[in-house]
C-alpha positions as CSV (number, residue, x, y, z in Angstrom):
1,M,0.0,0.0,0.0
2,P,1.4,3.4,-0.9
3,V,2.1,5.6,2.1
4,E,2.8,9.3,2.3
5,I,5.1,10.4,5.2
6,E,5.6,14.1,5.4
7,R,6.4,17.0,7.8
8,K,4.8,20.4,7.3
9,F,6.1,23.8,8.3
10,L,5.2,27.5,8.0
11,V,7.6,29.5,6.0
12,C,9.2,32.5,7.8
13,S,11.0,34.3,4.9
14,D,11.2,34.6,1.1
15,A,14.8,33.3,1.0
16,W,13.6,30.1,-0.6
17,R,12.4,31.9,-3.7
18,E,15.8,32.3,-5.4
19,G,15.9,29.9,-8.3
20,A,12.6,28.3,-7.4
21,H,10.2,27.4,-10.3
22,G,6.5,27.1,-9.6
23,Q,3.5,25.4,-11.1
24,R,-0.1,26.5,-10.7
25,F,-2.5,24.1,-8.9
26,S,-6.2,24.1,-8.6
27,Q,-7.6,21.4,-6.3
28,G,-10.9,20.5,-4.8
29,Y,-12.4,17.8,-2.6
30,L,-15.2,15.3,-3.5
31,C,-15.1,13.9,0.0
32,I,-13.6,14.9,3.4
33,S,-14.1,12.6,6.3
34,E,-12.1,11.3,9.3
35,N,-11.4,8.1,7.4
36,A,-10.5,9.4,3.9
37,T,-10.4,12.4,1.6
38,V,-10.9,12.3,-2.1
39,R,-9.1,15.1,-4.0
40,V,-9.1,16.3,-7.6
41,R,-6.1,18.3,-8.7
42,H,-5.3,20.2,-11.9
43,A,-1.6,20.8,-11.8
44,G,-0.1,22.5,-14.9
45,A,-0.8,20.3,-17.9
46,R,-1.8,17.2,-15.9
47,A,-4.6,16.2,-13.5
48,F,-5.0,13.6,-10.8
49,I,-7.5,12.1,-8.5
50,T,-6.2,11.1,-5.1
51,V,-7.6,9.1,-2.2
52,K,-5.9,9.7,1.2
53,G,-6.5,7.6,4.3
54,S,-6.7,8.9,7.9
55,T,-3.5,10.5,9.3
56,E,-1.5,8.6,11.9
57,G,1.3,10.8,13.1
58,M,3.1,11.9,9.9
59,S,1.8,9.0,7.7
60,R,-1.2,8.1,5.8
61,A,-2.2,5.8,2.9
62,E,-2.2,7.7,-0.5
63,F,-3.5,6.4,-3.8
64,E,-3.1,8.8,-6.8
65,Y,-4.1,8.3,-10.4
66,E,-3.7,10.5,-13.4
67,I,-7.0,11.4,-15.1
68,P,-7.8,13.5,-18.2
69,V,-7.6,17.3,-17.6
70,A,-11.1,17.8,-19.0
71,D,-12.5,15.3,-16.5
72,A,-10.6,17.0,-13.6
73,D,-11.9,20.4,-14.7
74,A,-15.5,19.1,-14.8
75,L,-15.2,17.6,-11.4
76,L,-13.6,20.7,-10.0
77,R,-16.3,22.9,-11.5
78,D,-19.4,20.8,-10.8
79,H,-18.8,18.3,-8.0
80,C,-16.0,19.5,-5.6
81,L,-16.7,21.4,-2.4
82,K,-16.2,25.1,-2.7
83,P,-14.1,27.2,-2.5
84,L,-11.4,25.4,-4.4
85,I,-7.8,25.5,-3.2
86,E,-5.7,27.7,-5.5
87,K,-2.0,27.8,-5.1
88,T,1.4,27.8,-6.8
89,R,3.7,25.0,-5.8
90,Y,7.5,25.3,-5.9
91,D,10.1,22.6,-5.7
92,V,13.0,24.0,-3.6
93,P,16.3,21.9,-3.2
94,F,18.0,22.1,0.1
95,A,20.7,19.8,1.6
96,G,20.1,17.0,-0.9
97,K,16.3,16.9,-0.5
98,T,13.5,18.7,-2.4
99,W,11.1,20.7,-0.3
100,T,7.7,21.6,-1.6
101,V,6.6,25.2,-0.9
102,D,2.9,26.1,-1.5
103,V,2.0,29.8,-1.9
104,F,-1.8,29.9,-1.4
105,E,-4.1,32.3,-3.2
106,A,-7.8,33.3,-3.0
107,G,-9.3,32.7,0.4
108,N,-5.9,31.5,1.8
109,E,-4.0,34.5,0.3
110,G,-0.7,35.0,2.0
111,L,-0.4,31.5,3.6
112,V,3.0,29.9,2.7
113,V,3.6,26.3,3.8
114,A,6.6,24.0,3.2
115,E,6.5,20.2,3.2
116,I,9.2,17.6,3.1
117,E,8.4,13.9,2.2
118,L,10.3,11.4,4.2
119,S,11.3,7.8,3.5
120,H,10.3,6.8,7.1
121,D,8.8,8.5,10.1
122,T,12.1,8.8,12.0
123,E,14.1,10.2,9.1
124,K,16.1,13.3,10.1
125,V,16.3,16.2,7.7
126,A,18.2,19.5,7.8
127,L,15.8,22.4,8.1
128,P,16.4,25.3,5.7
129,P,16.8,28.8,7.3
130,W,13.5,29.9,5.9
131,I,11.5,27.2,7.8
132,G,9.4,28.4,10.7
133,E,7.0,26.7,13.0
134,E,6.2,23.0,12.4
135,V,2.5,22.4,11.8
136,T,2.6,18.7,10.9
137,D,0.3,17.8,13.8
138,D,-2.0,20.9,13.3
139,P,-5.0,19.8,11.3
140,R,-5.9,23.4,10.4
141,Y,-3.1,23.4,7.9
142,R,-4.3,20.4,5.9
143,N,-5.4,21.5,2.4
144,S,-8.8,19.7,3.0
145,A,-9.3,21.9,6.2
146,L,-8.4,25.1,4.3
147,V,-11.5,24.7,2.1
148,S,-14.0,25.2,5.0
149,E,-11.7,27.3,7.3
150,P,-9.3,29.4,5.2
151,M,-6.2,30.9,6.8
152,T,-4.5,34.0,5.6
153,G,-0.8,34.9,5.9
154,N,1.9,33.6,8.1
155,G,4.5,36.3,7.9
156,A,6.4,35.0,4.9
């Protein structure tokens, strides 16, 4: 079973931006429950449907499948909970790892969150100087929570 293990942090400065390349994301949720979320994402020229299991610590089951962009757009428009999550995602290398930095827009304007995927839940990673407070265990920072309870800004 595919498992996602990640840590999530607020970003405390713009120092990560040098040399970073971003891609626009629009994503919505067909289902949000304690046991699972079902997400539709249009990312650049590709689209995906993803089923995520419940979170246990930093881990959860994740099943992701590419779908036609037209199908994703129809699901986002007609069937996903509103508002959609709009963001630009950047891949930022640091100390041999690639961090993901999401710069949120629309209702979550100003929120900037960094994530790092881990090989196992005890993996140690060097934290970049632009990393702020860890919010891995704070459910308010899950994208699925930002649909119903938007957050704005975090000082970055």
